[in-house]
N, C-alpha and C positions, 0 to 999 in steps of 0.2 A: 806580888805578894813584898808583907812589910817589914820592917825594923826585922826585928828574929823568927821569918816564918825564915822555914833551913832550905829552903830554894837560892832566899837573898842571903842564904850563909856558903852557899854552893859557887854563887857569884863571887863572893869578895876573896875563897878564898882560895880560888882560880883564876882571882887577878882584877877581878867587874866589880860590877855596882848599877843594883838595880836603880830605876830610875822609881822605880820606888820606895827603895828603903825610906822612905822621910818618915810611908802613913802610918799609925798607929797598929792596927789591927795588921795579924799577922798573915789575915786573907782580904786585905781589900776588895771592893768589888770598880772595877772601874771599867769607863768605857772607851773603843776607840779612843775618839774624841779629847781622851784627858793624855792618854799616851799620844801623840800628834803637840800636845798644845809643851808636856815638856820634852819638845827632838830628840829625843836620843841619839847618841851617840855613833850605837850597833846595835842591833836587836837578835833573841837568841827564839829560835824558833822550836820546831820539836819537826824531827827528822819523821816523814812522812805524815802529819796530823794533820787536822781541818785549815791552819792558816798556812797558809806559801807567798812566799817573797812577791808572785807574782798575783798571789786573789789582793794582799796589801794595795801595789804597787796601783791599780783598776779603781783603790778609792779612791775617796780627794784629800789629796795635803797629803798623802803616804807616801809621792814623791820627793818630798820636793822635803823630805825628814832627813836629816845630817848622815844615819847609817843607809840613807839608800842610797840619797849623793857620795859619798864615801866609800860603799860595797865594804861594810863591815855585818853582815848578817853570816847567822852564824844557824849552823842545825848542831840538834847534843836526840841523844835518843829518848826516850820517854821514861824513860827509871831514873829521869830528875825528878819525876815530880814524884815520886816514890819517901818516903823513907824508915828506905833498907839499905844491906848494902849496896844496891848500885845504884845509885848516888853517886857513892865510889865511883863512879867507873864512869857514871858522866860527869865528875869533876877531874876524872884524870882527859877523858874526851876532849873537854874545857881549856887546860894549860896547854891541851898542845896550841888547838886550836888560834887559842889571843894570843899566847910566846911560841909561835912556830922556832 
């Protein structure tokens, strides 16, 4: 998600920053290798989604990410993907996770 994507704005409102917020397109397509190269301090995964921390850790390079090493992996409901009031629920959930 790029600089002006609503998910980037939700992350910012919750107190975080997307590692892709410097990209101009709202919905850039980036590879998993590009995410590794950006070395995020935290990861955000969709609860019950196709990608889990277990599957990521089995991929080359992922276990060395600062987010994995520090145990900063956060889960949120899939509503964060919808530009609707349910995204506000995800914002509130993230804010609680980021600032316990």
